[in-house]
DSSP file (Angstrom, degrees, kcal/mol; ACC not computed):
  #  RESIDUE AA STRUCTURE BP1 BP2  ACC     N-H-->O    O-->H-N    N-H-->O    O-->H-N    TCO  KAPPA ALPHA  PHI   PSI    X-CA   Y-CA   Z-CA
    1    1 A X              0   0    0      0, 0.0    65,-0.2     0, 0.0    26,-0.1   0.000 360.0 360.0 360.0 109.9    5.1  -19.3    7.5
    2    2 A X        -     0   0    0     61,-0.6    65,-2.6    63,-0.3     2,-0.5  -0.414 360.0-139.6 -76.1 153.0    2.6  -16.5    6.6
    3    3 A X  E     -ab  28  67A   0     24,-2.2    26,-2.9    63,-0.2     2,-0.5  -0.966  18.0-154.8-110.5 132.6    2.6  -14.6    3.4
    4    4 A X  E     -ab  29  68A   0     63,-3.0    65,-2.9    -2,-0.5     2,-0.5  -0.904   2.1-157.1-111.0 131.4    2.0  -10.8    3.8
    5    5 A X  E     -ab  30  69A   0     24,-2.9    26,-1.8    -2,-0.5     2,-0.5  -0.926   5.1-165.6-108.5 130.6    0.5   -8.7    1.1
    6    6 A X  E     -ab  31  70A   0     63,-3.0    65,-2.1    -2,-0.5    68,-0.1  -0.959  12.2-148.7-122.7 121.5    1.1   -5.0    1.2
    7    7 A X        -     0   0    0     -2,-0.5     6,-0.1    24,-0.5     2,-0.1  -0.207   7.2-132.4 -84.9 173.8   -1.1   -2.7   -1.1
    8    8 A X        -     0   0    0     65,-0.2     2,-0.4     4,-0.2    64,-0.1  -0.181  44.3 -31.7-107.1-160.9   -0.2    0.6   -2.8
    9    9 A X  S    S+     0   0    0      1,-0.3    64,-0.1    -2,-0.1     3,-0.1  -0.895 121.2   1.8-107.5 136.4   -1.9    3.9   -3.2
   10   10 A X  S    S+     0   0    0     -2,-0.4    -1,-0.3     1,-0.2    -3,-0.0  -0.827 111.1 100.9 -96.1  29.8   -4.8    4.6   -3.3
   11   11 A X        -     0   0    0      1,-0.1     2,-0.2   140,-0.1    -1,-0.2   0.056  53.9-147.6 -70.2 173.3   -5.6    1.0   -2.8
   12   12 A X    >   -     0   0    0     -3,-0.1     3,-2.0    25,-0.1    -4,-0.2  -0.726  46.8 -81.2-126.1-179.3   -6.7   -0.9    0.3
   13   13 A X  G >  S+     0   0    0     23,-0.4     3,-1.7     1,-0.3    19,-0.1   0.721 120.5  76.7 -58.1 -19.8   -6.0   -4.4    1.3
   14   14 A X  G >   +     0   0    0      1,-0.3     3,-1.9     2,-0.2     4,-0.3   0.620  69.9  82.9 -71.1 -10.8   -8.9   -5.5   -0.9
   15   15 A X  G <  S+     0   0    0     -3,-2.0     3,-0.3     1,-0.3    -1,-0.3   0.762  91.0  53.6 -58.8 -21.4   -6.7   -5.0   -4.0
   16   16 A X  G <> S+     0   0    0     -3,-1.7     4,-3.0    -4,-0.2     5,-0.3   0.415  77.1 102.8 -93.6   2.9   -5.4   -8.5   -3.2
   17   17 A X  H <> S+     0   0    0     -3,-1.9     4,-2.1     1,-0.2    -1,-0.2   0.888  82.1  46.1 -53.7 -45.9   -8.8  -10.1   -3.1
   18   18 A X  H  > S+     0   0    0     -4,-0.3     4,-0.5    -3,-0.3    -1,-0.2   0.902 115.8  47.2 -69.1 -39.0   -8.6  -11.8   -6.5
   19   19 A X  H >4 S+     0   0    0     -4,-0.3     3,-1.4     1,-0.2     4,-0.4   0.954 112.8  47.5 -67.3 -49.3   -5.0  -13.0   -5.8
   20   20 A X  H >< S+     0   0    0     -4,-3.0     3,-1.6     1,-0.3     5,-0.2   0.853 103.1  63.1 -62.0 -35.3   -5.8  -14.4   -2.4
   21   21 A X  H 3< S+     0   0    0     -4,-2.1    -1,-0.3    -5,-0.3    -2,-0.2   0.711 103.9  50.1 -61.8 -18.9   -8.9  -16.2   -3.7
   22   22 A X  T << S+     0   0    0     -3,-1.4     2,-0.3    -4,-0.5    -1,-0.3   0.460  90.2  97.8 -99.2  -2.2   -6.6  -18.2   -5.9
   23   23 A X    <   -     0   0    0     -3,-1.6     2,-0.7    -4,-0.4     5,-0.1  -0.664  63.5-147.6 -91.1 144.9   -4.2  -19.3   -3.2
   24   24 A X        +     0   0    0     -2,-0.3     2,-0.3     2,-0.0    -1,-0.1  -0.523  67.6  89.9-105.8  62.6   -4.5  -22.6   -1.5
   25   25 A X        -     0   0    0     -2,-0.7     3,-0.2    -5,-0.2    -2,-0.1  -0.982  59.8-151.9-152.8 158.0   -3.3  -21.6    1.9
   26   26 A X  S    S+     0   0    0     -2,-0.3     2,-0.4     1,-0.1   -24,-0.1   0.492  80.4  82.9-112.4  -6.2   -4.8  -20.2    5.1
   27   27 A X        +     0   0    0    -26,-0.1   -24,-2.2     2,-0.0     2,-0.5  -0.160  60.1 134.0 -93.3  41.9   -1.7  -18.2    6.4
   28   28 A X  E     -a    3   0A   0     -2,-0.4     2,-0.5   -26,-0.2   -24,-0.2  -0.777  33.1-172.1 -96.2 131.4   -2.4  -15.1    4.3
   29   29 A X  E     -a    4   0A   0    -26,-2.9   -24,-2.9    -2,-0.5     2,-0.6  -0.991   6.0-169.4-123.8 123.5   -2.2  -11.7    5.9
   30   30 A X  E     -a    5   0A   0     -2,-0.5     2,-0.2   -26,-0.2   -24,-0.2  -0.955  17.5-149.8-112.4 114.1   -3.3   -8.5    4.0
   31   31 A X  E     -a    6   0A   0    -26,-1.8     2,-0.7    -2,-0.6   -24,-0.5  -0.518   5.1-141.5 -81.5 149.9   -2.2   -5.4    5.9
   32   32 A X        -     0   0    0     -2,-0.2     3,-0.1   -20,-0.1     5,-0.1  -0.945  22.0-134.3-110.1 109.9   -4.2   -2.2    5.7
   33   33 A X    >   -     0   0    0     -2,-0.7     3,-2.4     1,-0.1     5,-0.3  -0.354  40.0 -84.6 -64.1 145.8   -1.7    0.7    5.7
   34   34 A X  T 3  S+     0   0    0      1,-0.3     6,-0.2     3,-0.1    -1,-0.1  -0.245 116.4  17.2 -55.3 129.3   -2.8    3.5    8.1
   35   35 A X  T 3  S+     0   0    0      3,-1.0   117,-1.2     4,-0.4     2,-0.7   0.403  98.7 103.7  90.5  -1.6   -5.3    5.8    6.4
   36   36 A X  S <  S-     0   0    0     -3,-2.4   -23,-0.4     3,-0.2   115,-0.2  -0.736 113.3 -35.5-115.1  82.7   -6.2    3.4    3.6
   37   37 A X  S    S+     0   0    0     -2,-0.7     2,-0.3   113,-0.5   114,-0.1   0.526 132.0  67.3  82.5   7.1   -9.5    2.0    4.6
   38   38 A X  S    S-     0   0    0     -5,-0.3    -3,-1.0   114,-0.1    -1,-0.2  -0.963  92.5 -80.3-148.8 164.7   -8.7    2.0    8.2
   39   39 A X        -     0   0    0     -2,-0.3     2,-0.5    -5,-0.1    -4,-0.4  -0.221  39.9-117.9 -66.1 157.4   -8.0    4.6   10.9
   40   40 A X        -     0   0    0     -6,-0.2     3,-0.1   113,-0.1    -1,-0.1  -0.826  35.8-112.0 -91.5 130.3   -4.6    6.4   11.3
   41   41 A X    >   -     0   0    0     -2,-0.5     3,-2.2     1,-0.1     2,-0.0  -0.304  43.6 -88.2 -62.2 149.1   -3.0    5.6   14.7
   42   42 A X  T 3  S+     0   0    0      1,-0.3    -1,-0.1     3,-0.0     3,-0.1  -0.324 114.2  14.2 -58.4 133.2   -2.8    8.6   17.0
   43   43 A X  T 3  S+     0   0    0      1,-0.3     2,-0.3    -3,-0.1    -1,-0.3   0.442  85.9 149.3  81.0  -0.8    0.4   10.5   16.4
   44   44 A X    <   -     0   0    0     -3,-2.2    -1,-0.3     1,-0.1    -4,-0.0  -0.502  33.8-160.2 -68.1 127.6    1.1    8.8   13.1
   45   45 A X        -     0   0    0     -2,-0.3    -1,-0.1    -3,-0.1     3,-0.1   0.501  24.2-132.0 -92.5  -4.0    3.0   11.3   10.8
   46   46 A X        +     0   0    0      1,-0.2     2,-0.2     2,-0.1    -2,-0.1   0.813  57.9 139.0  58.6  31.8    2.2    9.6    7.4
   47   47 A X     >  -     0   0    0      1,-0.1     4,-2.1     0, 0.0    -1,-0.2  -0.568  69.4-106.4 -94.6 169.2    5.9    9.8    6.3
   48   48 A X  H  > S+     0   0    0      1,-0.2     4,-2.4     2,-0.2     5,-0.1   0.908 122.1  50.1 -62.5 -40.2    7.7    7.0    4.5
   49   49 A X  H  > S+     0   0    0      2,-0.2     4,-2.7     1,-0.2    -1,-0.2   0.833 107.8  53.7 -69.4 -30.5    9.6    6.1    7.6
   50   50 A X  H  > S+     0   0    0      2,-0.2     4,-2.3     1,-0.2    -1,-0.2   0.900 110.7  46.5 -68.8 -39.5    6.5    6.1    9.7
   51   51 A X  H  X S+     0   0    0     -4,-2.1     4,-2.4     2,-0.2    -2,-0.2   0.903 112.7  50.2 -67.9 -40.1    4.9    3.6    7.3
   52   52 A X  H  X S+     0   0    0     -4,-2.4     4,-2.8     2,-0.2     5,-0.2   0.960 112.4  46.6 -58.6 -52.6    8.1    1.5    7.3
   53   53 A X  H  X S+     0   0    0     -4,-2.7     4,-2.0     1,-0.2    -2,-0.2   0.900 112.8  50.3 -60.2 -40.4    8.2    1.5   11.1
   54   54 A X  H  X S+     0   0    0     -4,-2.3     4,-1.8     2,-0.2    -1,-0.2   0.913 111.4  47.7 -63.9 -42.4    4.5    0.6   11.2
   55   55 A X  H  X S+     0   0    0     -4,-2.4     4,-2.5     2,-0.2     5,-0.2   0.892 109.2  53.2 -65.2 -42.4    5.0   -2.3    8.7
   56   56 A X  H  X S+     0   0    0     -4,-2.8     4,-2.6     1,-0.2    -1,-0.2   0.914 108.3  52.0 -61.1 -39.8    8.0   -3.6   10.7
   57   57 A X  H  X S+     0   0    0     -4,-2.0     4,-0.7    -5,-0.2    -1,-0.2   0.906 109.1  49.0 -62.6 -40.9    5.7   -3.6   13.7
   58   58 A X  H >< S+     0   0    0     -4,-1.8     3,-0.6     1,-0.2    -1,-0.2   0.909 113.3  47.2 -64.9 -40.9    3.1   -5.6   11.9
   59   59 A X  H >< S+     0   0    0     -4,-2.5     3,-2.0     1,-0.2    -2,-0.2   0.891 105.2  58.2 -70.0 -39.0    5.7   -8.2   10.7
   60   60 A X  H 3< S+     0   0    0     -4,-2.6    -1,-0.2     1,-0.3    -2,-0.2   0.708  99.9  59.9 -68.2 -15.6    7.3   -8.6   14.0
   61   61 A X  T << S+     0   0    0     -4,-0.7    -1,-0.3    -3,-0.6     2,-0.3   0.463  94.8  81.5 -88.2  -0.1    4.0   -9.7   15.5
   62   62 A X  S <  S-     0   0    0     -3,-2.0     2,-0.1    -4,-0.1     4,-0.1  -0.711  91.0 -98.5-105.9 155.2    3.7  -12.6   13.1
   63   63 A X        -     0   0    0     -2,-0.3   -61,-0.6     2,-0.1     2,-0.3  -0.436  62.4 -89.5 -66.0 144.1    5.3  -16.1   13.3
   64   64 A X  S    S+     0   0    0    -63,-0.1     2,-0.1    -2,-0.1    25,-0.1  -0.711  93.3  52.4-108.4 162.4    8.5  -16.3   11.2
   65   65 A X  S    S-     0   0    0     -2,-0.3     2,-0.4    23,-0.2   -63,-0.3   0.548  73.0-165.3 -79.3 162.5    9.8  -16.8    8.6
   66   66 A X  E     - c   0  89A   0     22,-0.8    24,-3.8   -65,-0.2    25,-1.2  -0.888  18.3-150.5-116.4 141.4    7.5  -14.5    6.5
   67   67 A X  E     -bc   3  91A   0    -65,-2.6   -63,-3.0    -2,-0.4     2,-0.4  -0.920  24.3-166.7-100.1 137.9    7.0  -14.2    2.8
   68   68 A X  E     -bc   4  92A   0     23,-1.8    25,-2.0    -2,-0.4     2,-0.4  -0.990  13.5-171.1-133.1 139.4    6.1  -10.7    1.8
   69   69 A X  E     -bc   5  93A   0    -65,-2.9   -63,-3.0    -2,-0.4     2,-0.4  -0.994   9.7-172.5-128.5 126.3    4.7   -9.2   -1.5
   70   70 A X  E     -bc   6  94A   0     23,-2.7    25,-2.0    -2,-0.4     2,-0.4  -0.932   7.6-162.3-124.2 147.8    4.3   -5.6   -2.1
   71   71 A X  E >   - c   0  95A   0    -65,-2.1     3,-2.0    -2,-0.4    25,-0.2  -0.986  58.5 -36.8-126.7 135.6    2.7   -3.5   -4.9
   72   72 A X  T >> S+     0   0    0     23,-2.2     4,-1.8    -2,-0.4     3,-0.6  -0.333 137.9   3.9  58.5-125.0    3.3    0.1   -5.8
   73   73 A X  H 3> S+     0   0    0      1,-0.3     4,-2.4     2,-0.2    -1,-0.3   0.873 135.7  56.9 -58.7 -37.0    3.8    2.1   -2.6
   74   74 A X  H <> S+     0   0    0     -3,-2.0     4,-2.5     1,-0.2    -2,-0.3   0.837 104.1  53.1 -62.8 -31.6    3.6   -1.2   -0.7
   75   75 A X  H <> S+     0   0    0     -3,-0.6     4,-2.8    20,-0.2    -2,-0.2   0.932 108.2  49.5 -68.0 -44.2    6.5   -2.5   -2.9
   76   76 A X  H  X S+     0   0    0     -4,-1.8     4,-2.1     1,-0.2    -2,-0.2   0.915 113.9  45.7 -57.6 -44.9    8.6    0.5   -1.9
   77   77 A X  H  X S+     0   0    0     -4,-2.4     4,-2.8     2,-0.2    -1,-0.2   0.909 111.6  52.4 -65.4 -41.6    7.8   -0.1    1.7
   78   78 A X  H  X S+     0   0    0     -4,-2.5     4,-2.7     2,-0.2     5,-0.2   0.932 109.6  48.4 -61.4 -47.3    8.5   -3.8    1.4
   79   79 A X  H  X S+     0   0    0     -4,-2.8     4,-1.8     1,-0.2    -1,-0.2   0.903 112.8  48.8 -59.3 -41.9   12.0   -3.1   -0.2
   80   80 A X  H  X S+     0   0    0     -4,-2.1     4,-1.8    -5,-0.2    -2,-0.2   0.923 111.8  48.4 -63.3 -46.1   12.8   -0.6    2.6
   81   81 A X  H  X S+     0   0    0     -4,-2.8     4,-3.2     1,-0.2    -2,-0.2   0.933 111.6  49.7 -61.7 -45.4   11.7   -3.1    5.3
   82   82 A X  H  < S+     0   0    0     -4,-2.7    -1,-0.2     1,-0.2    -2,-0.2   0.827 109.5  52.0 -65.8 -30.5   13.7   -5.9    3.8
   83   83 A X  H  < S+     0   0    0     -4,-1.8     3,-0.3    -5,-0.2    -1,-0.2   0.849 118.7  37.1 -73.0 -31.4   16.8   -3.6    3.6
   84   84 A X  H  < S+     0   0    0     -4,-1.8    -2,-0.2     1,-0.2    -1,-0.2   0.839 132.8  21.8 -85.2 -36.4   16.5   -2.7    7.2
   85   85 A X    ><  +     0   0    0     -4,-3.2     3,-2.1    -5,-0.2     4,-0.4  -0.502  65.1 162.0-135.0  62.3   15.3   -6.0    8.7
   86   86 A X  G >  S+     0   0    0      1,-0.3     3,-1.0    -3,-0.3    -1,-0.1   0.762  72.5  63.7 -58.5 -25.8   16.3   -8.9    6.4
   87   87 A X  G 3  S+     0   0    0      1,-0.2    -1,-0.3   -22,-0.0   -22,-0.1   0.562  87.7  72.1 -78.8  -4.6   16.0  -11.5    9.0
   88   88 A X  G <  S+     0   0    0     -3,-2.1   -22,-0.8    -7,-0.1     2,-0.3   0.752  99.0  51.3 -75.1 -23.5   12.2  -10.8    9.3
   89   89 A X  E <   -c   66   0A   0     -3,-1.0   -22,-0.2    -4,-0.4     3,-0.1  -0.816  52.2-164.5-123.4 153.6   11.5  -12.4    5.9
   90   90 A X  E    S-     0   0A   0    -24,-3.8     2,-0.3     1,-0.4   -23,-0.2   0.763  85.3  -3.5 -96.7 -38.1   12.3  -15.6    4.1
   91   91 A X  E     -c   67   0A   0    -25,-1.2   -23,-1.8     2,-0.0    -1,-0.4  -0.977  64.1-166.3-149.9 159.6   11.4  -14.3    0.7
   92   92 A X  E     -c   68   0A   0     -2,-0.3     2,-0.3   -25,-0.2   -23,-0.2  -0.995   6.4-169.5-148.5 152.9   10.0  -11.1   -0.9
   93   93 A X  E     -c   69   0A   0    -25,-2.0   -23,-2.7    -2,-0.3     2,-0.4  -0.997   7.8-177.7-140.9 141.5    8.6   -9.9   -4.1
   94   94 A X  E     +c   70   0A   0     -2,-0.3     2,-0.3   -25,-0.2   -23,-0.2  -0.999   8.5 165.0-140.7 135.0    7.9   -6.2   -5.1
   95   95 A X  E     +c   71   0A   0    -25,-2.0   -23,-2.2    -2,-0.4   -20,-0.2  -0.984  52.3  37.7-148.6 161.3    6.4   -4.8   -8.3
   96   96 A X  S    S+     0   0    0     -2,-0.3     2,-0.4   -25,-0.2    -1,-0.1   0.732  88.6 108.7  73.5  24.6    4.9   -1.8   -9.8
   97   97 A X        -     0   0    0     -3,-0.1     2,-0.3   -27,-0.1    -1,-0.2  -0.977  64.5-132.8-135.9 122.1    7.4    0.5   -7.9
   98   98 A X        +     0   0    0     -2,-0.4    -3,-0.0     1,-0.1     7,-0.0  -0.534  21.2 177.7 -77.0 136.0   10.3    2.4   -9.6
   99   99 A X        +     0   0    0     -2,-0.3     2,-0.5     3,-0.0    -1,-0.1   0.281  49.0 108.5-112.4   7.1   13.7    2.1   -7.9
  100  100 A X    >   -     0   0    0      1,-0.1     3,-1.9     2,-0.0    -2,-0.1  -0.736  64.6-143.8 -91.8 129.1   15.5    4.2  -10.5
  101  101 A X  T 3  S+     0   0    0     -2,-0.5    -1,-0.1     1,-0.3    -3,-0.0   0.778 102.2  54.1 -55.4 -28.3   16.6    7.7   -9.4
  102  102 A X  T 3  S+     0   0    0      2,-0.1    -1,-0.3    -3,-0.0    -2,-0.0   0.440  78.7 127.9 -90.4  -2.2   15.9    9.0  -12.9
  103  103 A X    <   -     0   0    0     -3,-1.9     2,-0.7     1,-0.1    -5,-0.0  -0.287  55.9-137.7 -57.0 134.5   12.2    7.7  -12.9
  104  104 A X        -     0   0    0      6,-0.0    -1,-0.1     0, 0.0     3,-0.1  -0.882  21.3-135.2 -99.0 115.5    9.7   10.4  -13.8
  105  105 A X        -     0   0    0     -2,-0.7     5,-0.0     1,-0.1     0, 0.0  -0.278  23.0-102.4 -67.4 152.0    6.7   10.1  -11.5
  106  106 A X     >  -     0   0    0      1,-0.1     4,-2.3     4,-0.0     5,-0.2  -0.239  42.9 -97.6 -65.4 164.9    3.2   10.3  -12.9
  107  107 A X  H  > S+     0   0    0      1,-0.2     4,-2.2     2,-0.2     5,-0.2   0.876 122.5  49.2 -58.7 -42.6    1.5   13.6  -12.3
  108  108 A X  H  > S+     0   0    0      1,-0.2     4,-2.6     2,-0.2    -1,-0.2   0.936 111.5  50.3 -64.3 -44.2   -0.5   12.6   -9.2
  109  109 A X  H  > S+     0   0    0      1,-0.2     4,-1.1     2,-0.2    -2,-0.2   0.880 108.0  53.2 -60.6 -39.0    2.7   11.2   -7.6
  110  110 A X  H >< S+     0   0    0     -4,-2.3     3,-0.5     1,-0.2     4,-0.3   0.929 110.7  47.0 -61.1 -45.3    4.6   14.4   -8.3
  111  111 A X  H >< S+     0   0    0     -4,-2.2     3,-1.7     1,-0.2     7,-0.7   0.918 107.2  57.0 -63.8 -41.2    1.8   16.4   -6.6
  112  112 A X  H 3< S+     0   0    0     -4,-2.6     6,-0.2     1,-0.3    -1,-0.2   0.764 100.6  59.9 -60.1 -24.9    1.7   14.0   -3.6
  113  113 A X  T << S+     0   0    0     -4,-1.1     2,-0.7    -3,-0.5    -1,-0.3   0.543  82.8  91.1 -84.0  -7.6    5.4   14.7   -3.1
  114  114 A X  S X> S-     0   0    0     -3,-1.7     3,-1.6    -4,-0.3     4,-1.3  -0.801  93.1-110.2 -89.9 116.2    4.9   18.5   -2.6
  115  115 A X  T 34 S+     0   0    0     -2,-0.7    -2,-0.1     1,-0.3    -1,-0.1  -0.188  99.2   2.0 -51.5 124.4    4.4   19.0    1.2
  116  116 A X  T 3> S+     0   0    0     -4,-0.2     4,-1.8     1,-0.1    -1,-0.3  -0.082 115.0  85.0  90.8 -33.1    0.8   20.0    1.7
  117  117 A X  H <> S+     0   0    0     -3,-1.6     4,-2.5     2,-0.2     5,-0.2   0.947  89.3  46.6 -67.4 -50.7   -0.2   19.7   -1.9
  118  118 A X  H  X S+     0   0    0     -4,-1.3     4,-2.6    -7,-0.7     5,-0.2   0.898 111.6  52.5 -59.6 -42.1   -0.9   16.0   -1.9
  119  119 A X  H  > S+     0   0    0      1,-0.2     4,-2.4     2,-0.2    -1,-0.2   0.897 110.3  48.8 -61.6 -40.0   -2.9   16.3    1.3
  120  120 A X  H  X S+     0   0    0     -4,-1.8     4,-1.5     2,-0.2    -2,-0.2   0.928 111.5  48.3 -65.6 -44.1   -5.0   19.0   -0.2
  121  121 A X  H  X S+     0   0    0     -4,-2.5     4,-0.6     1,-0.2    -2,-0.2   0.942 116.2  43.2 -59.7 -48.9   -5.7   17.1   -3.4
  122  122 A X  H >< S+     0   0    0     -4,-2.6     3,-0.8     1,-0.2    -2,-0.2   0.864 109.2  56.4 -72.0 -35.0   -6.7   13.9   -1.5
  123  123 A X  H 3< S+     0   0    0     -4,-2.4    -1,-0.2    -5,-0.2    -2,-0.2   0.837 110.6  46.3 -63.3 -30.9   -8.8   15.8    1.1
  124  124 A X  H 3< S+     0   0    0     -4,-1.5     2,-0.4    -3,-0.2    -1,-0.2   0.573  88.7 112.2 -83.6 -11.4  -10.8   17.2   -1.8
  125  125 A X    <<  -     0   0    0     -3,-0.8     2,-0.2    -4,-0.6    -3,-0.0  -0.481  52.8-159.4 -71.6 118.9  -11.1   13.8   -3.5
  126  126 A X     >  -     0   0    0     -2,-0.4     4,-2.4     1,-0.1     5,-0.2  -0.550  30.6-111.9 -90.1 161.7  -14.6   12.4   -3.5
  127  127 A X  H  > S+     0   0    0      1,-0.2     4,-2.5     2,-0.2     5,-0.2   0.885 119.8  52.1 -58.3 -37.3  -15.4    8.7   -3.9
  128  128 A X  H  > S+     0   0    0      2,-0.2     4,-2.4     1,-0.2    -1,-0.2   0.914 110.4  46.5 -67.3 -41.5  -16.9    9.5   -7.3
  129  129 A X  H  > S+     0   0    0      2,-0.2     4,-2.2     1,-0.2    -2,-0.2   0.880 113.9  48.5 -68.1 -36.2  -13.9   11.4   -8.5
  130  130 A X  H  X S+     0   0    0     -4,-2.4     4,-2.7     2,-0.2     5,-0.2   0.907 110.7  50.7 -68.0 -41.0  -11.5    8.7   -7.3
  131  131 A X  H  X S+     0   0    0     -4,-2.5     4,-2.7    -5,-0.2     5,-0.2   0.940 111.6  48.0 -61.6 -46.8  -13.6    6.0   -9.0
  132  132 A X  H  X S+     0   0    0     -4,-2.4     4,-2.6     2,-0.2    -1,-0.2   0.920 112.3  49.5 -59.4 -44.5  -13.6    8.0  -12.3
  133  133 A X  H  X S+     0   0    0     -4,-2.2     4,-1.0     2,-0.2    -2,-0.2   0.920 112.7  47.2 -62.6 -44.8   -9.7    8.5  -12.0
  134  134 A X  H ><>S+     0   0    0     -4,-2.7     5,-2.4     2,-0.2     3,-0.6   0.924 111.8  49.4 -65.4 -43.5   -9.1    4.8  -11.3
  135  135 A X  H ><5S+     0   0    0     -4,-2.7     3,-2.0     1,-0.3    -2,-0.2   0.925 108.2  53.7 -59.9 -43.8  -11.4    3.7  -14.2
  136  136 A X  H 3<5S+     0   0    0     -4,-2.6    -1,-0.3     1,-0.3    -2,-0.2   0.758 105.8  55.1 -63.7 -21.6   -9.6    6.1  -16.5
  137  137 A X  T <<5S-     0   0    0     -4,-1.0    -1,-0.3    -3,-0.6    -2,-0.2   0.429 130.0 -96.1 -91.2   0.3   -6.3    4.5  -15.5
  138  138 A X  T < 5S+     0   0    0     -3,-2.0     2,-0.3     1,-0.3    -3,-0.2   0.504  75.4 143.5 102.9   5.7   -7.6    1.1  -16.4
  139  139 A X      < -     0   0    0     -5,-2.4    -1,-0.3    -6,-0.1    -2,-0.1  -0.626  59.6-106.0 -75.9 134.2   -8.9   -0.3  -13.1
  140  140 A X     >  -     0   0    0     -2,-0.3     4,-2.6     1,-0.1     3,-0.5  -0.324  30.4-114.3 -59.4 144.9  -12.1   -2.3  -13.6
  141  141 A X  H  > S+     0   0    0      1,-0.3     4,-2.7     2,-0.2     5,-0.2   0.870 113.3  50.4 -51.3 -48.8  -15.2   -0.4  -12.4
  142  142 A X  H  > S+     0   0    0      1,-0.2     4,-1.9     2,-0.2    -1,-0.3   0.879 113.1  45.3 -59.1 -41.0  -16.0   -2.8   -9.5
  143  143 A X  H  > S+     0   0    0     -3,-0.5     4,-2.2     2,-0.2    -1,-0.2   0.855 112.5  52.1 -70.2 -37.0  -12.5   -2.7   -8.2
  144  144 A X  H  X S+     0   0    0     -4,-2.6     4,-2.8     2,-0.2    -2,-0.2   0.913 109.6  49.2 -66.8 -41.7  -12.4    1.1   -8.5
  145  145 A X  H  X S+     0   0    0     -4,-2.7     4,-2.2    -5,-0.2    -2,-0.2   0.927 112.3  48.5 -63.4 -45.8  -15.7    1.5   -6.6
  146  146 A X  H  X S+     0   0    0     -4,-1.9     4,-0.9    -5,-0.2    -1,-0.2   0.880 113.6  47.2 -61.8 -39.1  -14.4   -0.8   -3.8
  147  147 A X  H >X S+     0   0    0     -4,-2.2     3,-0.8     1,-0.2     4,-0.6   0.948 112.5  47.9 -67.2 -48.9  -11.1    1.2   -3.6
  148  148 A X  H >< S+     0   0    0     -4,-2.8     3,-0.8     1,-0.3    -2,-0.2   0.856 108.2  55.5 -62.0 -34.4  -12.8    4.6   -3.6
  149  149 A X  H 3< S+     0   0    0     -4,-2.2    -1,-0.3     1,-0.2    -2,-0.2   0.772 108.3  49.9 -69.6 -24.6  -15.2    3.5   -0.9
  150  150 A X  H << S+     0   0    0     -4,-0.9  -113,-0.5    -3,-0.8    -1,-0.2   0.507  84.0 118.3 -94.3  -1.2  -12.3    2.4    1.4
  151  151 A X    <<  +     0   0    0     -3,-0.8     2,-0.3    -4,-0.6  -115,-0.2  -0.399  32.6 171.2 -70.8 136.5  -10.3    5.6    1.1
  152  152 A X        -     0   0    0   -117,-1.2     2,-0.5    -2,-0.1  -114,-0.1  -0.976  38.0-109.2-134.4 151.8   -9.6    7.7    4.1
  153  153 A X              0   0    0     -2,-0.3  -113,-0.1     1,-0.1  -118,-0.1  -0.697 360.0 360.0 -88.9 122.9   -7.2   10.6    4.3
  154  154 A X              0   0    0     -2,-0.5    -1,-0.1  -119,-0.1  -118,-0.1   0.504 360.0 360.0 -70.0 360.0   -4.0    9.9    6.3
């Protein structure tokens, strides 16, 4: 029974390195969401539903039952996948993702939700600027550098 870890934004699968290093199991899968440290599949539209469909495809290729853990954007995707395909998983956990309609998104997330605006912001984002932004948000420098180095624009 594999455990699947789904990262958030702007992370890559490496956000899970410290967690995975503490696990005493070999059936760990860390997915790399399209555009986050890996190429974007041809024709991929980078919408929520495209990410959900992509994640379902990744899960259906694994032996079941599956345990899945999502963080941030990965948590929202995890919850959506579980709501659509509950038989794919045995257990799930999601954190760092608001499910409240009244939640006020942080400034960057608000900008990302404006069609075209988020893409402009992230296309102009340099690794140095992303590192600085992550460090200012409390991410340790080494982790911020690793995340920024893996960023690709979806």
